[in-house]
RONUFI-727394 format. One line per 10 residues: number of its first residue (from 0); their letters; for each residue x, y, z of N, C-alpha, C. Coordinates in steps of 0.05 Angstrom, whole numbers. Layout:
REM residues N
NUM> a> X,Y,Z,X,Y,Z,X,Y,Z; ...
REM end
This chain:
REM residues 368
0> xxxxxxxxxx> -2089,1250,-2264,-2085,1260,-2291,-2096,1239,-2310; -2111,1248,-2330,-2123,1230,-2350,-2101,1220,-2369; -2101,1194,-2373,-2082,1181,-2391,-2094,1177,-2419; -2081,1187,-2440,-2091,1185,-2467,-2071,1171,-2485; -2081,1152,-2500,-2064,1137,-2519,-2072,1147,-2548; -2051,1153,-2564,-2056,1160,-2592,-2043,1137,-2608; -2060,1122,-2622,-2050,1099,-2638,-2057,1104,-2668; -2037,1111,-2684,-2040,1116,-2712,-2014,1110,-2726; -2015,1096,-2749,-1990,1090,-2763,-1979,1113,-2779; -1994,1135,-2779,-1984,1159,-2793,-1972,1178,-2772
10> xxxxxxxxxx> -1946,1182,-2774,-1932,1198,-2754,-1941,1227,-2754; -1948,1238,-2777,-1957,1266,-2778,-1983,1269,-2763; -2001,1250,-2766,-2027,1251,-2751,-2022,1250,-2721; -2005,1232,-2713,-1999,1229,-2684,-1988,1255,-2673; -1969,1267,-2688,-1957,1292,-2679,-1977,1314,-2677; -1995,1317,-2697,-2015,1338,-2697,-2034,1335,-2673; -2043,1310,-2668,-2062,1306,-2646,-2047,1311,-2619; -2023,1301,-2617,-2008,1305,-2592,-2004,1334,-2586; -1998,1351,-2606,-1993,1379,-2602,-2018,1394,-2594; -2042,1384,-2602,-2066,1399,-2594,-2076,1391,-2566
20> xxxxxxxxxx> -2063,1371,-2554,-2070,1363,-2527,-2051,1375,-2507; -2061,1386,-2486,-2045,1399,-2465,-2030,1378,-2449; -2004,1377,-2452,-1988,1357,-2437,-1988,1361,-2407; -1995,1385,-2398,-1997,1390,-2369,-2023,1379,-2358; -2042,1375,-2376,-2068,1364,-2367,-2070,1334,-2371; -2056,1324,-2391,-2058,1295,-2398,-2031,1282,-2397; -2032,1256,-2392,-2008,1239,-2394,-2011,1225,-2421; -1993,1230,-2440,-1996,1221,-2468,-1978,1197,-2474; -1990,1178,-2489,-1975,1155,-2499,-1980,1153,-2529; -1960,1144,-2544,-1963,1142,-2573,-1952,1115,-2583
30> xxxxxxxxxx> -1965,1105,-2605,-1955,1081,-2618,-1966,1081,-2647; -1952,1066,-2664,-1960,1062,-2691,-1970,1034,-2696; -1972,1017,-2676,-1977,989,-2678,-2001,980,-2662; -2019,964,-2674,-2043,955,-2660,-2038,938,-2636; -2021,918,-2638,-2015,901,-2615,-2002,917,-2592; -1984,936,-2599,-1972,952,-2579,-1993,971,-2566; -2011,981,-2582,-2033,998,-2571,-2049,983,-2550; -2056,958,-2557,-2072,941,-2538,-2056,937,-2512; -2030,931,-2515,-2013,926,-2492,-2011,951,-2474; -2009,975,-2486,-2006,1000,-2471,-2032,1005,-2456
40> xxxxxxxxxx> -2055,1000,-2469,-2081,1005,-2456,-2083,988,-2431; -2075,963,-2432,-2077,945,-2410,-2056,952,-2388; -2032,957,-2396,-2010,962,-2376,-2013,988,-2362; -2020,1009,-2377,-2020,1036,-2366,-2047,1046,-2356; -2068,1028,-2358,-2095,1036,-2349,-2104,1062,-2363; -2102,1061,-2390,-2110,1084,-2406,-2139,1092,-2402; -2144,1118,-2400,-2172,1128,-2397,-2185,1133,-2424; -2170,1146,-2442,-2181,1153,-2469,-2162,1141,-2490; -2173,1124,-2507,-2157,1112,-2529,-2165,1124,-2556; -2147,1136,-2570,-2152,1147,-2597,-2140,1127,-2616
50> xxxxxxxxxx> -2157,1113,-2631,-2148,1091,-2647,-2154,1095,-2677; -2134,1091,-2694,-2140,1091,-2722,-2153,1064,-2729; -2173,1065,-2747,-2187,1041,-2754,-2168,1020,-2765; -2150,1029,-2783,-2131,1011,-2796,-2103,1014,-2783; -2094,993,-2769,-2068,993,-2756,-2053,967,-2763; -2027,968,-2764,-2012,943,-2768,-2016,923,-2746; -2018,898,-2752,-2020,875,-2734,-2047,871,-2721; -2061,893,-2715,-2087,891,-2701,-2103,917,-2707; -2127,914,-2717,-2142,938,-2724,-2154,951,-2700; -2161,976,-2703,-2174,991,-2681,-2199,978,-2672
60> xxxxxxxxxx> -2215,966,-2691,-2240,953,-2684,-2234,928,-2667; -2213,913,-2674,-2206,889,-2659,-2197,896,-2631; -2181,918,-2629,-2173,927,-2602,-2197,934,-2585; -2216,948,-2597,-2240,956,-2583,-2256,932,-2573; -2259,912,-2590,-2274,888,-2582,-2260,874,-2558; -2234,871,-2559,-2220,858,-2537,-2222,874,-2511; -2219,900,-2513,-2221,917,-2489,-2249,914,-2477; -2270,915,-2493,-2297,914,-2482,-2303,886,-2471; -2292,865,-2483,-2297,838,-2473,-2283,833,-2447; -2258,844,-2443,-2242,838,-2420,-2246,858,-2397
70> xxxxxxxxxx> -2258,881,-2403,-2259,903,-2384,-2275,895,-2360; -2263,899,-2336,-2277,893,-2311,-2280,919,-2295; -2261,937,-2296,-2263,962,-2282,-2246,983,-2297; -2251,1008,-2293,-2237,1029,-2306,-2245,1031,-2336; -2265,1047,-2341,-2276,1049,-2368,-2256,1063,-2387; -2253,1052,-2411,-2236,1063,-2432,-2254,1077,-2452; -2251,1103,-2455,-2267,1118,-2474,-2252,1116,-2501; -2265,1106,-2522,-2252,1100,-2547,-2261,1118,-2569; -2242,1133,-2581,-2247,1151,-2603,-2234,1138,-2628; -2251,1132,-2648,-2240,1119,-2672,-2235,1140,-2694
80> xxxxxxxxxx> -2211,1139,-2705,-2203,1155,-2728,-2207,1139,-2753; -2221,1150,-2773,-2227,1135,-2797,-2234,1152,-2821; -2229,1141,-2844,-2239,1154,-2869,-2266,1143,-2877; -2274,1122,-2863,-2300,1109,-2870,-2323,1127,-2861; -2344,1128,-2877,-2367,1144,-2869,-2393,1130,-2877; -2392,1105,-2886,-2416,1090,-2893,-2430,1082,-2867; -2456,1081,-2868,-2472,1076,-2843,-2465,1048,-2832; -2462,1028,-2850,-2456,1001,-2840,-2429,1000,-2826; -2409,1015,-2836,-2383,1016,-2823,-2385,1028,-2795; -2400,1050,-2793,-2403,1064,-2767,-2418,1046,-2747
90> xxxxxxxxxx> -2439,1032,-2758,-2454,1014,-2740,-2436,991,-2730; -2418,981,-2747,-2400,960,-2739,-2382,970,-2716; -2373,995,-2718,-2356,1006,-2697,-2371,1009,-2671; -2396,1020,-2672,-2412,1023,-2648,-2417,996,-2635; -2423,976,-2652,-2428,949,-2641,-2403,938,-2627; -2380,946,-2636,-2355,936,-2624,-2349,951,-2598; -2362,974,-2594,-2358,989,-2569,-2345,1016,-2572; -2344,1026,-2597,-2333,1053,-2602,-2351,1074,-2589; -2340,1094,-2577,-2355,1116,-2564,-2359,1139,-2583; -2338,1148,-2597,-2339,1171,-2614,-2323,1166,-2640
100> xxxxxxxxxx> -2331,1179,-2662,-2316,1178,-2687,-2304,1206,-2692; -2281,1206,-2704,-2270,1231,-2716,-2260,1223,-2744; -2271,1238,-2764,-2265,1231,-2792,-2239,1244,-2800; -2223,1228,-2815,-2198,1238,-2826,-2204,1253,-2853; -2189,1274,-2859,-2168,1287,-2842,-2181,1300,-2818; -2166,1300,-2796,-2177,1308,-2770,-2181,1338,-2769; -2206,1345,-2761,-2212,1373,-2754,-2207,1376,-2724; -2187,1393,-2718,-2178,1394,-2690,-2199,1405,-2671; -2216,1423,-2680,-2237,1434,-2662,-2257,1411,-2656; -2264,1396,-2677,-2283,1373,-2672,-2269,1353,-2654
110> xxxxxxxxxx> -2244,1347,-2659,-2229,1328,-2643,-2229,1336,-2613; -2223,1361,-2608,-2221,1370,-2580,-2249,1368,-2567; -2270,1373,-2582,-2297,1370,-2571,-2303,1341,-2563; -2294,1322,-2580,-2298,1294,-2574,-2282,1286,-2549; -2258,1297,-2546,-2242,1291,-2522,-2255,1301,-2497; -2267,1325,-2499,-2281,1336,-2475,-2305,1318,-2467; -2318,1307,-2487,-2340,1287,-2480,-2328,1264,-2464; -2305,1254,-2474,-2292,1232,-2460,-2284,1239,-2432; -2273,1263,-2429,-2265,1272,-2402,-2289,1272,-2383; -2312,1282,-2392,-2335,1282,-2375,-2344,1254,-2367
120> xxxxxxxxxx> -2343,1236,-2386,-2352,1208,-2380,-2332,1195,-2361; -2306,1199,-2366,-2286,1187,-2348,-2288,1199,-2320; -2293,1225,-2319,-2297,1238,-2293,-2321,1227,-2277; -2343,1223,-2292,-2367,1211,-2279,-2361,1183,-2270; -2347,1168,-2286,-2341,1140,-2279,-2323,1139,-2254; -2303,1156,-2253,-2286,1157,-2230,-2300,1166,-2205; -2319,1185,-2208,-2335,1193,-2185,-2353,1171,-2176; -2364,1156,-2195,-2381,1133,-2187,-2365,1112,-2173; -2341,1106,-2182,-2324,1086,-2169,-2318,1094,-2141; -2313,1120,-2136,-2307,1130,-2110,-2331,1127,-2091
130> xxxxxxxxxx> -2355,1133,-2102,-2380,1130,-2087,-2384,1101,-2080; -2378,1083,-2100,-2382,1054,-2095,-2363,1045,-2072; -2339,1055,-2073,-2320,1047,-2052,-2329,1057,-2024; -2340,1082,-2023,-2350,1092,-1998,-2373,1076,-1988; -2392,1068,-2007,-2415,1052,-1999,-2406,1024,-1990; -2385,1013,-2003,-2375,987,-1995,-2364,988,-1967; -2349,1010,-1961,-2338,1013,-1934,-2360,1016,-1913; -2380,1032,-1920,-2403,1035,-1901,-2417,1009,-1897; -2421,993,-1918,-2434,967,-1916,-2418,948,-1899; -2391,949,-1902,-2374,932,-1885,-2377,940,-1856
140> xxxxxxxxxx> -2378,966,-1850,-2382,975,-1822,-2409,965,-1812; -2429,967,-1829,-2456,958,-1821,-2456,928,-1814; -2443,912,-1831,-2441,883,-1827,-2426,877,-1801; -2405,892,-1796,-2390,887,-1771,-2407,893,-1747; -2421,916,-1748,-2438,923,-1725,-2460,902,-1721; -2474,894,-1743,-2495,874,-1741,-2484,848,-1729; -2460,840,-1738,-2449,816,-1729,-2443,817,-1699; -2432,839,-1689,-2426,841,-1661,-2451,842,-1644; -2471,859,-1653,-2495,861,-1638,-2511,835,-1637; -2513,822,-1660,-2528,797,-1661,-2515,775,-1644
150> xxxxxxxxxx> -2488,774,-1646,-2474,753,-1631,-2477,757,-1600; -2475,782,-1591,-2477,787,-1563,-2506,782,-1552; -2526,786,-1569,-2553,782,-1560,-2562,752,-1562; -2548,737,-1578,-2557,710,-1585,-2558,692,-1560; -2537,691,-1545,-2536,672,-1522,-2558,676,-1501; -2563,701,-1492,-2585,704,-1473,-2613,696,-1485; -2616,701,-1511,-2642,694,-1523,-2645,664,-1524; -2623,650,-1530,-2624,620,-1530,-2632,610,-1503; -2621,622,-1482,-2628,613,-1455,-2658,618,-1449; -2668,641,-1456,-2696,647,-1451,-2714,627,-1466
160> xxxxxxxxxx> -2707,622,-1492,-2723,603,-1507,-2722,575,-1495; -2698,566,-1488,-2694,539,-1478,-2709,534,-1452; -2706,552,-1433,-2719,549,-1407,-2750,550,-1409; -2760,568,-1426,-2789,570,-1429,-2800,545,-1442; -2785,534,-1461,-2794,509,-1474,-2794,486,-1454; -2773,485,-1437,-2771,464,-1417,-2794,464,-1398; -2802,488,-1389,-2825,490,-1370,-2851,482,-1384; -2854,490,-1409,-2878,484,-1424,-2882,454,-1429; -2861,439,-1429,-2863,410,-1434,-2877,396,-1410; -2876,408,-1387,-2890,397,-1363,-2906,420,-1349
170> xxxxxxxxxx> -2929,427,-1361,-2943,451,-1351,-2963,444,-1329; -2960,420,-1316,-2981,411,-1297,-2983,430,-1273; -2961,443,-1265,-2962,461,-1242,-2967,490,-1249; -2975,495,-1274,-2979,522,-1283,-3009,529,-1285; -3015,553,-1279,-3042,562,-1284,-3046,568,-1314; -3070,572,-1323,-3075,577,-1351,-3061,603,-1359; -3062,623,-1341,-3049,649,-1348,-3019,645,-1350; -3007,630,-1332,-2978,625,-1333,-2970,610,-1359; -2986,591,-1367,-2981,576,-1391,-2982,595,-1415; -3002,612,-1415,-3005,631,-1437,-2981,650,-1439
180> xxxxxxxxxx> -2973,660,-1415,-2950,679,-1415,-2924,666,-1424; -2920,641,-1414,-2896,626,-1422,-2896,620,-1452; -2919,614,-1463,-2921,609,-1492,-2914,634,-1507; -2922,657,-1497,-2915,682,-1511,-2885,687,-1509; -2873,681,-1485,-2844,685,-1482,-2829,666,-1501; -2838,641,-1503,-2825,622,-1520,-2827,630,-1550; -2851,637,-1558,-2855,645,-1586,-2839,670,-1594; -2840,689,-1575,-2826,714,-1581,-2795,710,-1581; -2785,694,-1562,-2756,690,-1562,-2747,673,-1586; -2764,655,-1594,-2757,639,-1618,-2755,657,-1643
190> xxxxxxxxxx> -2774,676,-1645,-2774,694,-1667,-2749,713,-1666; -2743,722,-1642,-2719,739,-1639,-2693,725,-1646; -2692,699,-1637,-2668,683,-1644,-2665,680,-1674; -2687,674,-1687,-2686,671,-1716,-2677,697,-1730; -2686,720,-1720,-2678,745,-1731,-2648,750,-1727; -2638,744,-1703,-2610,747,-1697,-2592,729,-1715; -2602,704,-1718,-2587,685,-1735,-2586,695,-1764; -2608,706,-1773,-2609,717,-1801,-2590,740,-1804; -2590,758,-1784,-2571,781,-1786,-2542,772,-1786; -2536,752,-1769,-2509,741,-1769,-2501,729,-1796
200> xxxxxxxxxx> -2520,715,-1808,-2515,702,-1833,-2511,722,-1856; -2527,743,-1856,-2524,764,-1876,-2497,777,-1874; -2489,782,-1849,-2463,793,-1844,-2440,776,-1855; -2442,749,-1851,-2422,731,-1861,-2422,729,-1891; -2446,728,-1903,-2448,725,-1932,-2437,749,-1946; -2446,773,-1937,-2437,798,-1951,-2408,803,-1947; -2396,793,-1926,-2367,797,-1922,-2351,774,-1934; -2364,755,-1947,-2350,733,-1959,-2339,713,-1939; -2350,712,-1915,-2338,694,-1894,-2355,670,-1888; -2376,664,-1904,-2392,641,-1899,-2377,616,-1908
210> xxxxxxxxxx> -2371,599,-1889,-2356,574,-1895,-2375,551,-1900; -2368,535,-1920,-2383,511,-1926,-2365,487,-1922; -2372,470,-1903,-2357,445,-1897,-2374,421,-1905; -2367,409,-1928,-2383,387,-1938,-2373,360,-1930; -2392,342,-1925,-2385,314,-1920,-2411,298,-1924; -2409,272,-1929,-2433,255,-1933,-2452,257,-1909; -2477,263,-1915,-2497,266,-1893,-2523,255,-1903; -2541,251,-1884,-2568,241,-1890,-2588,264,-1891; -2599,268,-1914,-2620,289,-1916,-2644,283,-1900; -2652,257,-1899,-2675,249,-1884,-2672,257,-1855
220> xxxxxxxxxx> -2649,251,-1844,-2644,257,-1815,-2646,287,-1811; -2634,303,-1828,-2635,332,-1826,-2664,342,-1826; -2680,331,-1844,-2708,340,-1847,-2724,332,-1822; -2720,307,-1812,-2735,298,-1788,-2727,315,-1764; -2702,322,-1762,-2693,339,-1739,-2707,366,-1740; -2709,377,-1764,-2722,404,-1766,-2752,402,-1762; -2764,380,-1769,-2793,376,-1763,-2797,376,-1733; -2780,362,-1718,-2782,362,-1689,-2779,390,-1677; -2759,405,-1687,-2755,432,-1678,-2779,450,-1682; -2793,446,-1704,-2816,463,-1711,-2843,452,-1702
230> xxxxxxxxxx> -2843,428,-1690,-2868,416,-1683,-2884,432,-1662; -2870,444,-1643,-2885,460,-1623,-2900,482,-1636; -2887,497,-1654,-2901,519,-1667,-2924,509,-1684; -2920,487,-1697,-2942,475,-1714,-2965,467,-1697; -2959,454,-1674,-2981,446,-1656,-2996,470,-1645; -2982,492,-1639,-2996,516,-1629,-3017,526,-1649; -3012,521,-1675,-3031,530,-1695,-3048,507,-1707; -3046,484,-1694,-3061,460,-1702,-3056,454,-1731; -3031,456,-1739,-3022,450,-1767,-3011,422,-1767; -3020,405,-1786,-3010,378,-1789,-2988,377,-1810
240> xxxxxxxxxx> -2965,365,-1803,-2943,362,-1821,-2942,333,-1832; -2945,330,-1857,-2945,304,-1870,-2918,300,-1884; -2906,276,-1880,-2880,271,-1891,-2880,248,-1910; -2868,252,-1933,-2863,230,-1952,-2834,231,-1960; -2817,219,-1943,-2788,221,-1946,-2778,195,-1957; -2773,195,-1983,-2764,171,-1997,-2733,168,-1994; -2723,144,-1996,-2694,140,-1994,-2681,152,-2019; -2660,168,-2014,-2646,181,-2036,-2616,176,-2032; -2600,178,-2053,-2571,174,-2051,-2559,194,-2031; -2538,184,-2018,-2523,202,-2000,-2506,222,-2016
250> xxxxxxxxxx> -2507,247,-2008,-2491,268,-2022,-2476,283,-2001; -2456,298,-2010,-2441,314,-1991,-2453,342,-1988; -2456,351,-1964,-2465,378,-1959,-2458,387,-1931; -2460,412,-1926,-2455,423,-1899,-2481,420,-1883; -2480,402,-1863,-2505,395,-1849,-2517,420,-1834; -2500,437,-1824,-2511,460,-1810,-2525,479,-1829; -2512,484,-1852,-2524,503,-1871,-2549,492,-1885; -2547,466,-1893,-2571,454,-1906,-2593,451,-1886; -2586,445,-1861,-2606,445,-1839,-2620,472,-1837; -2605,493,-1839,-2616,520,-1838,-2635,525,-1861
260> xxxxxxxxxx> -2627,516,-1885,-2644,519,-1909,-2670,504,-1906; -2668,479,-1896,-2692,463,-1891,-2710,476,-1870; -2698,485,-1849,-2713,498,-1827,-2727,523,-1837; -2713,539,-1854,-2726,563,-1865,-2752,556,-1880; -2751,535,-1897,-2775,528,-1912,-2797,518,-1895; -2791,501,-1875,-2812,490,-1858,-2823,512,-1840; -2806,528,-1828,-2816,549,-1810,-2832,570,-1825; -2824,576,-1850,-2839,595,-1866,-2867,584,-1872; -2868,559,-1879,-2894,547,-1885,-2913,548,-1860; -2902,542,-1837,-2918,544,-1812,-2926,573,-1807
270> xxxxxxxxxx> -2907,591,-1811,-2911,619,-1805,-2935,631,-1821; -2936,623,-1847,-2956,635,-1865,-2981,618,-1869; -2981,594,-1858,-3004,576,-1861,-3026,583,-1842; -3051,582,-1850,-3074,587,-1832,-3076,565,-1811; -3090,571,-1789,-3095,551,-1768,-3110,527,-1779; -3102,503,-1770,-3116,479,-1777,-3112,468,-1805; -3091,478,-1819,-3086,469,-1846,-3064,448,-1846; -3055,440,-1870,-3035,419,-1873,-3010,430,-1887; -2987,417,-1880,-2962,422,-1894,-2951,395,-1903; -2942,394,-1928,-2933,369,-1940,-2903,371,-1946
280> xxxxxxxxxx> -2887,353,-1935,-2859,351,-1940,-2853,327,-1958; -2839,331,-1980,-2833,309,-1998,-2803,309,-2005; -2790,286,-2001,-2762,283,-2009,-2761,260,-2030; -2750,265,-2053,-2749,245,-2074,-2726,250,-2093; -2719,229,-2108,-2699,232,-2129,-2713,235,-2156; -2703,253,-2172,-2715,258,-2199,-2691,259,-2219; -2685,235,-2230,-2662,234,-2248,-2636,238,-2233; -2620,257,-2242,-2594,262,-2229,-2596,285,-2208; -2620,290,-2198,-2623,310,-2177,-2640,299,-2154; -2637,311,-2131,-2654,305,-2108,-2670,330,-2102
290> xxxxxxxxxx> -2696,326,-2096,-2713,349,-2090,-2726,346,-2063; -2725,367,-2047,-2740,368,-2022,-2759,391,-2024; -2785,385,-2023,-2805,406,-2027,-2823,409,-2002; -2832,433,-1998,-2849,440,-1976,-2874,454,-1987; -2897,442,-1984,-2922,454,-1995,-2940,461,-1973; -2951,486,-1974,-2970,494,-1953,-2997,500,-1966; -3017,506,-1949,-3044,513,-1957,-3050,542,-1950; -3029,558,-1952,-3031,586,-1944,-3043,604,-1966; -3040,630,-1963,-3053,649,-1982,-3039,651,-2009; -3015,640,-2012,-3001,643,-2037,-2988,670,-2039
300> xxxxxxxxxx> -2971,673,-2059,-2955,698,-2062,-2965,713,-2086; -2973,738,-2084,-2982,753,-2107,-2961,753,-2129; -2970,750,-2154,-2952,748,-2177,-2933,772,-2179; -2945,796,-2173,-2929,820,-2177,-2908,824,-2155; -2908,807,-2134,-2889,808,-2113,-2869,785,-2113; -2873,766,-2131,-2856,742,-2131,-2827,748,-2137; -2821,769,-2153,-2794,775,-2160,-2778,786,-2135; -2792,792,-2114,-2778,802,-2089,-2771,780,-2070; -2780,755,-2076,-2778,734,-2056,-2750,730,-2045; -2730,731,-2062,-2703,725,-2054,-2685,749,-2050
310> xxxxxxxxxx> -2698,773,-2046,-2684,797,-2041,-2682,801,-2011; -2661,815,-2003,-2656,819,-1974,-2674,842,-1963; -2685,838,-1940,-2701,858,-1925,-2727,866,-1938; -2736,851,-1958,-2762,857,-1971,-2784,841,-1957; -2805,855,-1949,-2828,841,-1938,-2851,844,-1957; -2865,821,-1960,-2888,821,-1979,-2913,829,-1965; -2934,831,-1981,-2960,840,-1969,-2973,818,-1953; -2967,793,-1958,-2978,771,-1942,-2964,772,-1914; -2979,767,-1894,-2969,769,-1866,-2971,742,-1852; -2953,737,-1833,-2955,712,-1817,-2982,711,-1803
320> xxxxxxxxxx> -2993,687,-1801,-3021,684,-1792,-3024,685,-1762; -3002,685,-1747,-3004,687,-1717,-2986,710,-1707; -2981,729,-1724,-2965,752,-1715,-2936,747,-1712; -2926,725,-1724,-2897,718,-1721,-2880,740,-1734; -2855,742,-1725,-2837,762,-1736,-2823,751,-1761; -2814,770,-1778,-2800,762,-1802,-2780,784,-1810; -2755,776,-1815,-2735,796,-1824,-2736,800,-1854; -2748,781,-1869,-2747,783,-1898,-2720,773,-1909; -2705,758,-1892,-2678,749,-1900,-2676,719,-1905; -2695,704,-1895,-2693,675,-1895,-2689,663,-1923
330> xxxxxxxxxx> -2705,671,-1942,-2703,660,-1969,-2678,669,-1984; -2670,694,-1979,-2646,704,-1991,-2622,688,-1981; -2621,682,-1955,-2600,666,-1944,-2601,637,-1955; -2625,626,-1956,-2628,599,-1967,-2618,597,-1995; -2624,616,-2011,-2614,617,-2039,-2584,616,-2040; -2570,632,-2023,-2541,633,-2023,-2530,606,-2013; -2543,594,-1994,-2534,568,-1984,-2535,547,-2006; -2558,547,-2021,-2561,527,-2042,-2541,532,-2065; -2536,557,-2072,-2517,563,-2093,-2489,554,-2085; -2482,556,-2059,-2456,548,-2049,-2453,517,-2051
340> xxxxxxxxxx> -2476,503,-2053,-2475,474,-2055,-2479,465,-2084; -2479,484,-2103,-2484,477,-2131,-2513,471,-2137; -2531,478,-2119,-2559,472,-2123,-2575,498,-2127; -2602,495,-2126,-2620,518,-2130,-2644,516,-2112; -2659,537,-2110,-2685,537,-2097,-2706,545,-2117; -2728,530,-2118,-2749,536,-2137,-2775,540,-2121; -2794,552,-2134,-2820,555,-2121,-2843,557,-2141; -2867,550,-2132,-2891,554,-2147,-2912,565,-2127; -2926,585,-2136,-2946,597,-2118,-2968,610,-2134; -2992,607,-2124,-3016,621,-2136,-3032,632,-2113
350> xxxxxxxxxx> -3042,656,-2117,-3058,669,-2096,-3082,651,-2089; -3086,646,-2063,-3108,630,-2054,-3104,600,-2056; -3081,591,-2068,-3077,562,-2072,-3051,553,-2059; -3039,568,-2041,-3015,559,-2027,-2990,562,-2043; -2968,553,-2031,-2942,556,-2043,-2926,530,-2040; -2908,525,-2058,-2889,502,-2056,-2861,513,-2061; -2844,508,-2042,-2815,515,-2044,-2799,489,-2045; -2779,489,-2062,-2764,464,-2067,-2734,469,-2067; -2720,453,-2051,-2690,454,-2052,-2681,432,-2072; -2665,440,-2091,-2656,421,-2112,-2626,417,-2109
360> xxxxxxxx> -2619,391,-2105,-2591,384,-2101,-2582,367,-2125; -2560,374,-2139,-2548,355,-2158,-2535,332,-2144; -2539,308,-2154,-2527,285,-2141,-2497,284,-2145; -2488,294,-2168,-2459,296,-2173,-2452,325,-2181; -2455,344,-2162,-2449,372,-2168,-2420,376,-2176; -2415,395,-2194,-2388,400,-2204,-2369,409,-2182; -2381,422,-2161,-2364,433,-2140,-2353,412,-2120; -2364,387,-2122,-2355,367,-2103,-2331,353,-2113
REM end
């Protein structure tokens, strides 16, 4: 049932409006006081508020401004009763969030028409909220399914990747064909593992279950570890990784998550860089921030696609140079990780001139 508040300090006006509204259809509330009107709207989750412009203690316009400022869910359709008809007055009301005006003395046919408009809007809003809830529930089911599937597939893929890498480190007893096949197995399993990890992370982030455990760590060590992890793929494409890792202050961060962010930038650079090119890693302090940047000599990102970089499941027109797989989730996850640390991710890119991605850490973030 739609809840309607009638707030007017004139008892005759309240009675007239109340009598023209079907009490079987609406739940009605009345008051002659502005502060009480505001309290009723908040307490009773009023759907339609009929407010006189001039009320004791608090004007209808002031009530409207507070409702619009504080409103988070459940739209309140506001009908303002007034003798004012100057354009500037009406514009003031619309700016405050008034939906409809009814001029005093009240024409009941006009008033009922305005209420029907409010009913339609409230009905649409309630329908939208129901659809949002249904979509949220579906999304939660999707996240749960992705989490279970990715988790169950992850361990066997780790084994395949690990054993193939182990054999490739000593290929002396392998034929050329066997080395090629093992390289394909390693590369494919590594790509599959990255995809599974991304799906697990999206599931955690969207369900609000991504934990961040901060403690003092060495960024240089994290970066060097991720360079070693990615060196095999870089060597396969004859890509040289140049490091300029300057000493920076120790900060608190989640080593697993920041390691993941660093790995995403390095592996992306390798993935999209042409054979035989260079990648440059720089770690430095810049005032009260620390920056870790990864610059490649790849094709760059088209300007018209750059707004999609940090969106989930979006793939750009540029493709990995060796057919590597990509979920389109890595940068979106990296952005969330940096935000959880009070930092940001920045980028510069021009078509044909490569790209630079940068993780920016505050040395004294507010969240620490």
